[in-house]
C-alpha positions as CSV (number, residue, x, y, z in Angstrom):
1,M,103.3,60.9,110.3
2,S,103.0,60.4,114.0
3,A,100.3,62.4,116.1
4,L,103.2,64.5,117.6
5,T,104.3,65.4,114.0
6,Y,100.8,66.5,113.1
7,L,100.7,68.6,116.2
8,Q,104.0,70.3,115.4
9,V,103.1,70.8,111.7
10,H,99.7,72.5,112.5
11,L,100.7,74.5,115.7
12,V,102.5,77.4,114.1
13,P,99.8,77.8,111.3
14,V,97.0,77.7,113.8
15,I,98.6,80.4,116.2
16,A,99.3,82.6,113.1
17,L,95.8,82.3,111.9
18,V,94.3,83.1,115.2
19,M,96.6,86.1,115.8
20,V,95.6,87.6,112.5
21,W,91.9,86.9,113.2
22,V,92.2,88.7,116.6
23,N,93.9,91.6,115.0
24,M,91.4,91.9,112.2
25,G,88.7,92.0,114.8
26,K,90.1,95.2,116.3
27,T,89.3,97.1,113.1
28,P,86.1,99.2,113.9
29,S,84.4,98.4,110.7
30,F,85.3,96.2,107.7
31,T,83.6,95.2,104.5
32,W,81.4,92.1,104.0
33,H,84.2,90.3,102.0
34,N,86.8,91.0,104.7
35,R,84.4,89.5,107.3
36,V,84.2,86.4,105.1
37,L,88.0,86.3,105.0
38,R,88.0,86.4,108.7
39,Q,85.6,83.5,108.9
40,T,87.7,81.7,106.6
41,M,90.9,82.1,108.7
42,I,89.1,80.8,111.9
43,L,87.5,77.8,110.1
44,L,90.9,76.9,108.6
45,A,92.4,77.0,112.0
46,L,89.5,74.9,113.3
47,V,90.0,72.3,110.6
48,M,93.7,71.9,111.6
49,V,92.8,71.6,115.3
50,I,90.2,68.9,114.4
51,N,92.7,67.1,112.1
52,T,95.4,67.0,114.7
53,M,92.8,65.6,117.4
54,A,91.8,62.9,114.9
55,W,95.4,61.7,114.4
56,M,96.0,61.8,118.1
57,M,93.1,59.4,118.5
58,D,94.0,57.3,115.4
59,G,94.8,53.6,116.4
60,R,93.7,54.0,120.1
61,M,91.7,51.2,121.4
62,F,90.0,52.6,124.5
63,P,86.1,52.6,124.6
64,G,84.3,55.1,122.3
65,T,87.4,55.8,120.2
66,R,85.7,54.5,117.1
67,L,82.7,56.9,117.5
68,I,85.1,59.8,118.4
69,L,87.0,59.2,115.3
70,Y,83.9,59.2,113.1
71,I,82.7,62.5,114.6
72,L,86.1,64.2,114.3
73,N,86.7,63.0,110.7
74,T,83.1,64.0,109.7
75,L,83.7,67.4,111.2
76,H,87.1,67.7,109.3
77,F,85.6,67.1,105.9
78,L,82.6,69.3,106.5
79,T,84.7,72.2,107.6
80,L,87.2,71.9,104.9
81,E,84.5,72.1,102.2
82,L,83.2,75.3,103.9
83,V,86.6,76.9,103.8
84,A,86.8,76.4,100.2
85,L,83.3,77.8,99.6
86,L,84.0,80.8,101.8
87,W,87.2,81.5,99.9
88,F,85.1,81.5,96.7
89,F,82.6,84.0,98.3
90,Y,85.6,86.2,99.5
91,V,86.9,86.5,95.9
92,Y,83.6,87.1,94.5
93,G,83.1,90.0,96.9
94,V,86.4,91.6,96.2
95,V,86.2,91.3,92.4
96,G,82.5,92.3,92.2
97,N,83.1,95.0,94.9
98,K,79.9,93.5,96.8
99,D,78.7,94.5,100.2
100,R,76.9,91.1,100.5
101,A,76.2,88.0,98.4
102,E,72.7,87.7,96.7
103,R,70.6,85.0,98.4
104,G,70.0,83.2,95.0
105,F,73.7,83.3,94.1
106,V,74.7,81.7,97.6
107,I,72.1,79.0,97.1
108,L,73.1,78.2,93.6
109,T,76.8,78.0,94.3
110,S,76.4,76.2,97.4
111,V,74.7,73.2,95.8
112,P,78.0,71.2,95.2
113,M,79.0,71.7,98.8
114,M,75.6,70.8,100.2
115,C,75.6,67.6,98.1
116,M,79.0,66.7,99.2
117,M,78.1,67.5,102.9
118,A,75.2,65.0,102.5
119,V,77.7,62.3,101.4
120,V,80.0,63.2,104.3
121,L,77.2,62.9,106.8
122,S,76.1,59.6,105.5
123,N,79.7,58.3,105.7
124,P,79.4,56.3,108.8
125,W,77.0,54.0,106.9
126,T,78.3,54.3,103.4
127,R,82.1,54.6,104.1
128,L,82.4,56.4,100.8
129,I,84.8,59.2,101.9
130,Y,86.7,57.3,104.7
131,D,86.4,54.5,107.1
132,I,87.7,53.5,110.5
133,N,89.0,49.8,110.6
134,E,89.1,47.3,113.3
135,E,92.2,48.8,114.6
136,N,90.6,52.2,114.8
137,Q,92.8,53.5,112.1
138,Y,91.7,56.0,109.4
139,V,91.3,54.5,105.8
140,R,90.5,56.5,102.7
141,G,87.3,55.7,100.9
142,T,86.5,55.3,97.3
143,F,84.9,58.9,97.2
144,Y,87.9,60.6,98.8
145,L,89.1,62.1,95.6
146,V,85.6,63.4,94.7
147,H,85.5,65.3,98.0
148,S,88.9,66.8,97.3
149,G,87.8,67.6,93.6
150,V,84.8,69.6,94.9
151,S,87.2,71.6,97.3
152,V,89.6,72.3,94.5
153,A,86.8,73.2,92.1
154,Y,85.7,76.0,94.3
155,L,89.3,77.3,94.6
156,L,89.7,77.1,90.8
157,A,86.3,78.9,90.2
158,A,87.6,81.7,92.5
159,S,90.8,81.9,90.5
160,A,88.6,82.1,87.3
161,L,86.7,84.9,88.8
162,A,89.8,86.8,89.6
163,L,91.3,86.4,86.3
164,N,88.0,87.5,84.6
165,G,88.2,90.6,86.7
166,C,91.7,91.2,85.8
167,R,90.8,90.9,82.1
168,R,88.1,93.6,82.6
169,E,90.0,95.9,84.9
170,S,92.2,98.6,83.6
171,S,93.7,99.8,86.9
172,E,97.1,98.3,87.3
173,E,96.7,98.2,91.2
174,K,93.4,96.2,90.8
175,R,95.0,93.8,88.3
176,R,97.9,93.2,90.6
177,Q,95.4,92.3,93.5
178,Y,93.4,90.0,91.2
179,H,96.5,88.3,90.1
180,W,97.3,87.6,93.7
181,L,93.8,86.4,94.2
182,A,94.1,84.1,91.1
183,G,97.4,82.7,92.5
184,F,95.9,81.5,95.8
185,V,94.9,78.1,94.4
186,V,98.6,77.2,93.6
187,L,99.8,76.1,97.0
188,P,96.6,74.3,98.1
189,L,96.5,72.5,94.7
190,C,100.0,71.4,95.1
191,G,99.4,70.2,98.8
192,T,96.4,68.3,97.5
193,I,98.3,66.5,94.7
194,L,101.2,65.6,97.0
195,Q,99.0,64.4,99.8
196,I,97.0,62.2,97.5
197,L,100.3,60.7,96.1
198,F,102.1,60.3,99.4
199,Y,99.5,59.1,101.9
200,G,100.3,60.1,105.5
201,T,101.9,63.4,104.6
202,E,100.1,66.7,105.9
203,L,100.4,69.4,103.2
204,I,97.0,70.7,102.2
205,L,96.2,72.7,105.4
206,P,99.7,74.2,106.0
207,L,100.0,75.3,102.4
208,T,96.4,76.7,102.4
209,T,97.4,78.7,105.5
210,A,100.5,80.0,103.9
211,S,98.6,81.1,100.8
212,L,95.9,82.7,102.9
213,L,98.4,84.6,105.0
214,L,100.2,85.8,101.9
215,I,97.0,87.3,100.6
216,H,96.3,88.9,104.0
217,I,99.8,90.4,104.1
218,Y,99.4,91.8,100.6
219,G,96.1,93.3,101.5
220,Q,97.7,95.0,104.5
221,Q,100.3,96.4,102.3
222,N,97.7,97.8,99.9
223,Q,95.9,99.3,102.8
224,V,99.0,101.3,103.7
225,T,98.9,102.9,100.2
226,R,95.2,103.4,100.1
227,D,93.3,106.6,101.0
228,S,90.8,105.5,103.5
229,L,88.3,108.1,102.6
230,T,88.0,107.9,98.9
231,G,89.5,104.5,98.1
232,L,92.0,106.1,95.8
233,N,95.8,105.6,96.1
234,N,97.4,107.9,98.7
235,R,100.3,110.4,98.4
236,R,102.8,107.8,99.4
237,R,101.8,105.4,96.7
238,L,101.6,108.2,94.2
239,N,105.2,109.1,95.0
240,Q,106.3,105.5,94.6
241,Y,104.5,105.3,91.3
242,L,106.0,108.4,89.9
243,S,109.5,107.2,91.0
244,E,108.8,103.9,89.2
245,L,107.8,105.9,86.1
246,E,110.8,108.1,86.2
247,A,113.1,105.0,86.5
248,Q,111.5,103.8,83.3
249,S,111.9,107.2,81.6
250,W,108.1,107.3,81.8
251,G,107.7,104.2,79.7
252,E,106.5,104.3,76.1
253,G,103.8,106.5,74.6
254,L,102.2,109.6,76.1
255,C,101.9,110.2,79.7
256,Y,100.1,113.2,81.4
257,F,100.1,114.3,85.0
258,V,96.9,115.8,85.9
259,L,96.3,117.8,89.1
260,M,92.9,119.2,90.3
261,D,91.1,120.5,93.4
262,V,87.6,121.3,94.4
263,D,86.7,125.0,94.0
264,K,85.9,126.7,97.3
265,F,86.1,123.6,99.2
266,K,86.8,125.4,102.5
267,K,83.6,127.2,102.1
268,I,81.8,123.9,101.9
269,N,83.3,122.6,105.1
270,D,82.6,125.9,106.9
271,T,78.9,126.0,105.7
272,Y,77.9,122.4,105.8
273,G,80.4,120.9,108.1
274,H,83.4,118.4,107.5
275,V,81.1,115.4,107.3
276,E,79.4,116.8,104.3
277,G,82.8,117.9,103.0
278,D,84.0,114.2,103.2
279,V,80.7,113.2,101.0
280,V,81.9,115.7,98.5
281,L,85.3,114.2,98.4
282,R,84.1,110.7,97.9
283,Q,81.7,111.7,95.2
284,V,84.6,113.4,93.3
285,A,86.6,110.3,93.6
286,D,83.6,108.2,92.3
287,Q,83.4,110.5,89.3
288,M,87.1,110.1,88.7
289,K,86.7,106.2,88.8
290,K,83.7,106.5,86.2
291,V,85.6,108.7,83.8
292,F,89.0,107.3,84.0
293,G,88.2,103.7,85.1
294,A,88.3,102.2,81.7
295,S,91.7,104.0,80.8
296,R,95.2,103.2,81.6
297,S,95.4,105.6,84.5
298,F,96.6,106.0,88.3
299,L,94.1,107.8,90.4
300,A,95.3,109.2,93.6
301,R,94.3,111.7,96.5
302,Y,97.1,114.3,96.6
303,G,96.0,115.8,99.8
304,G,92.8,117.7,101.2
305,D,90.6,118.4,98.3
306,E,93.4,117.8,95.7
307,F,93.5,114.8,93.4
308,V,95.9,113.5,90.8
309,I,95.4,111.5,87.6
310,V,98.4,110.0,85.8
311,L,97.1,109.0,82.4
312,R,98.9,107.0,79.9
313,D,98.7,106.1,76.2
314,E,96.1,108.7,75.3
315,T,96.5,111.8,73.2
316,K,95.9,115.4,74.4
317,E,92.5,115.5,72.9
318,Q,91.4,112.3,74.6
319,L,92.7,113.6,77.9
320,E,90.8,117.0,77.5
321,A,87.6,115.0,76.5
322,R,88.0,113.0,79.8
323,I,88.6,116.2,81.8
324,L,85.5,117.8,80.3
325,K,83.4,114.8,81.1
326,L,84.7,114.7,84.7
327,K,83.8,118.4,85.2
328,D,80.3,117.8,83.9
329,G,79.9,114.8,86.2
330,V,81.0,116.9,89.2
331,A,78.7,119.6,88.3
332,M,75.7,117.3,88.3
333,M,76.5,115.8,91.8
334,S,73.7,116.4,94.2
335,W,72.6,116.1,97.8
336,A,70.6,113.2,98.9
337,D,67.3,115.0,98.3
338,G,68.3,115.9,94.7
339,R,69.6,119.6,95.3
340,P,72.8,120.1,93.4
341,W,76.1,120.7,95.2
342,E,77.1,123.6,92.8
343,I,80.7,122.3,92.7
344,S,83.4,122.7,90.1
345,L,86.9,121.7,89.6
346,S,90.1,123.5,88.6
347,V,92.4,121.3,86.6
348,G,96.0,121.7,85.3
349,Y,98.1,119.1,83.5
350,A,101.6,118.6,82.1
351,S,103.3,116.0,80.0
352,W,106.8,114.5,80.5
353,E,107.5,115.3,76.8
354,E,107.4,119.1,77.3
355,A,110.7,120.8,76.9
356,A,110.3,122.6,80.2
357,V,109.9,119.3,82.2
358,T,113.0,117.3,82.8
359,N,112.0,115.6,86.1
360,T,109.1,114.6,88.2
361,Q,109.3,117.7,90.4
362,Q,109.0,120.0,87.4
363,L,106.1,117.9,86.0
364,V,104.2,118.4,89.3
365,E,105.1,122.1,89.5
366,T,104.0,122.8,85.9
367,A,100.7,120.9,86.4
368,D,100.2,122.8,89.7
369,S,100.9,126.2,88.2
370,R,98.3,125.5,85.3
371,M,95.7,124.5,87.8
372,Y,96.0,127.7,89.7
373,E,95.9,129.7,86.4
374,E,92.5,128.1,85.8
375,K,91.4,128.8,89.3
376,H,92.4,132.6,89.0
377,K,90.6,132.9,85.6
378,K,87.5,131.7,87.3
379,K,87.8,134.2,90.0
380,N,88.4,137.0,87.6
381,R,85.3,136.1,85.7
382,Q,83.2,136.1,88.8
383,A,84.6,139.6,90.0
């Protein structure tokens, strides 16, 4: 491939990565692993710029070219290794729901990269990774495959983390996300194999960019269906999910639609303010995740202080046991100083198998009616 061809191959991916990087920077606040993703994007763009510059200099014979080529190729190999490591940290953060990486973990997992960086930095003398011949042309070294193997190993380790998280995760939404993360390695791996077999082609970086952008697009779509306050699915995603279930005749096995709200939530907002009210909603959502997280369930914020759980493949007795556990957990929620919130939930549920339920609207209305029946019973007892 000519230098002009390399420029054309890398130009669009670099522009796309920079545009996404800038757009992500406009977000007021984002998680640690998303910051890592942003760093990965800009480093990948930098790798392609360096690689293009190296190929534009390749074979030139003016003074200083040899030194410039050694610098550019050394930077290329160092940065490419760092991209693979950052991707591993990104997946680690997503699957582990981490707000940072522990110092010991970072040091331990960085050892292969640091060893390979030492080899790359010594390359001008050892020629193990690459060499620049008398015509100032790049030539692969005997350790070239080792460098590629370390980068691929980090990507495969990230996929293994995602697949392990998928195995432990019961949420269908999370499992789908982890499958996407695990599949990230496919395009870069194909590009690596083809580039090794067909010297002179440039496939690793463009295919890695494509895979990274696909992950970003999926994440953006996921955010559209996610409630920003609680992290649960939002009303839009709930409606999609119910439509999917209805199209499947609600699948096989038992399926319950559970609707609940926080009792006297308006009083909480009026007394303590909306900021504290938001804290209550987040804590209720956390309790839902704790109680229903290990089940085959779909959790959503219905709106305001109302929440929905769609539980599948469990009996009525198991559902009621989980609801009781959830109510107990909410009742034990407390302020930061340990004082109890004194909060309760009103819950109603319905099953698709009930004779009175023939469509999704009736399912929701039945659960809603039963939730308000429980709420009125509470009011009557307190009167």
